[in-house]
C-alpha positions, -999 to +999 in steps of 0.1 A: +275-023-123+260+011-130+259+042-107+223+036-099+231+003-083+257+019-060+233+048-052+206+023-043+230+003-021+242+035-003+207+046+006+197+010+016+226+010+041+217+044+054+181+035+059+191+003+077+218+015+100+215+053+103+205+068+137+191+099+120+154+105+122+137+127+096+107+145+112+074+136+096+058+162+073+021+158+069+010+161+032-001+196+021-036+200+007-037+190-029-064+184-055-076+148-055-085+151-091-053+166-105-051+150-139-013+151-141-009+133-108-036+107-118-019+101-152+015+097-135+000+073-109-016+052-137+016+050-158+037+042-128+013+015-117+012-001-151+049+002-162+070+018-134+083+012-099+047+013-086+040-018-107+067-036-088+053-025-054+019-038-065+036-071-073+051-072-039+017-065-022+001-093-042+029-117-033+026-108+004-012-114+003-006-147-016+017-159+012-009-159+040-040-180+044-069-155+045-094-184+046-111-178+012-127-144+020-163-141+007-161-103+004-134-077+006-132-039+008-103-022-009-097+013+004-081+040-018-086+020-050-072+048-071-067+038-107-077+002-100-044-014-112-037-031-079-074-040-073-073-059-107-044-079-094-062-087-061-093-098-081-071-123-099-055-134-067-089-140-050-112-149-079-141-161-057-141-130-036-165-101-042-145-068-040-158-034-033-133-007-042-137+028-028-120+061-035-127+097-027-117+108-063-143+105-090-116+110-116-096+081-102-127+058-102-134+066-139-100+052-148-105+023-124-137+015-143-115+008-174-087-010-157-110-034-138-139-038-164-131-074-173-134-085-137-169-095-127-161-097-090-153-059-086-177-031-077-165+005-074-180+033-055-172+069-045-168+070-008-150+089+019-129+069+043-144+086+073-180+078+062-175+040+059-196+030+089-225+051+078-221+039+042-221+002+049-244+004+079-236-028+097-221-047+068-188-065+076-160-078+054-138-109+055-108-089+042-101-052+041-070-040+022-055-005+024-024+000+004-002+032+003-029+053+020-023+055+057+004+082+052-023+106+039-037+110+074-028+140+094-013+125+125-009+094+148-042+100+165-062+101+133-044+070+121-052+051+153-089+061+152-091+051+116-076+016+122-099+011+151-129+020+129-117-004+102-114-033+127-151-027+136-159-035+099-143-069+100-164-101+102-156-125+130-130-142+107-120-110+089-085-095+085-073-060+079-042-057+057-023-024+056+007-018+034+025+016+034+058+034+030+083+036+059+096+072+060+132+076+048+156+086+076+171+115+056+158+141+032+184+131+006+170+095+008+135+108+002+146+128-028+166+099-041+135+078-041+114+105-059+142+112-084+148+076-092+114+061-093+089+090-099+106+117-118+098+105-153+061+109-149+060+147-146+067+172-119+032+171-102+035+134-097+071+137-086+062+163-060+032+143-049+054+112-044+081+132-025+053+145-002+042+109+004+077+098+014+080+127+038+045+120+053+050+083+058+051+069+093+082+053+107+082+017+119+081+028+155+054+053+149+033+026+133+038+005+164+025+033+185-005+039+162-015+002+163-013+000+201-033+032+205-060+016+183-065-010+211-057-039+187-052-071+206-031-090+182-013-080+150+015-089+127+038-060+118+066-066+094+093-047+075+119-060+051+151-074+066+168-046+046+155-020+022+134-005+050+112+017+029+080-004+032+060-020+060+028-040+064+004-049+091-022-077+094-049-074+120-057-095+139-023-113+138-034-143+158-035-176+139-024-161+106-003-186+089+013-192+055-008-209+028-004-246+023-007-240-015+001-206-030-013-191-061+021-175-069+010-146-092+032-141-123+047-107-132+065-099-164+092-075-152+124-068-170+157-050-163+156-028-132+120-037-125+129-074-123+160-066-101+139-045-077+111-070-075+135-099-066+154-077-041+122-067-023+109-102-024+141-114-008+140-086+017+105-095+028+114-132+030+089-141+003 
């Protein structure tokens, strides 16, 4: 076994059992159209650790019965790599992917161009109600975006606003990072998984780890949003991710799963299987 395996194991144990609590550091202002960050995000999403995370998100969504959503809103679509996977997973669903970055959406146009059930638009998260003006969605997905918000209060208000955009049978799915308990743990994640895509992307990723909400903070955020029922899960171990489904009532596993296929190799395959096991998938 190589040194990386032992380092991963050490930080997994620390994240699981440590009583330390690293204070949250909201992300600094950065350019949403930084080409180096966008390039790093695209390459990571296609070939790196982010591709594995996208696989886990798809596998989680495939586990539950979302009652064949007619339409869906994907918030923070970015380069569109994950949205393309969602379009495969829900081929009968009409997706609207939104992002605040025009540069990101230009890449997303390319990565999603073969999918006829995807529409992309430039939109600010805080203008959603005005933009859609009474329209509702059967499914809203928001992956790796909640940590961009400034504080718990803004996060609660945003979640409350998103639930107002759900149809009577609609569900909101949020997937995000769980903040590492130590600064060395955050740096280990950035060094191991994000360093090879250039310094701007590395620093942006490190900022994201430090800005993520803890599991307990997420609980407080959801409750402050006056959500009646929800499902909030983290892995049994490897506590660096978490997801929420709102409402949580009557959500159940699918009788027949699509089981998306991913062609991972080496460390990617190991990490995917480990995360899949940790989430009980």
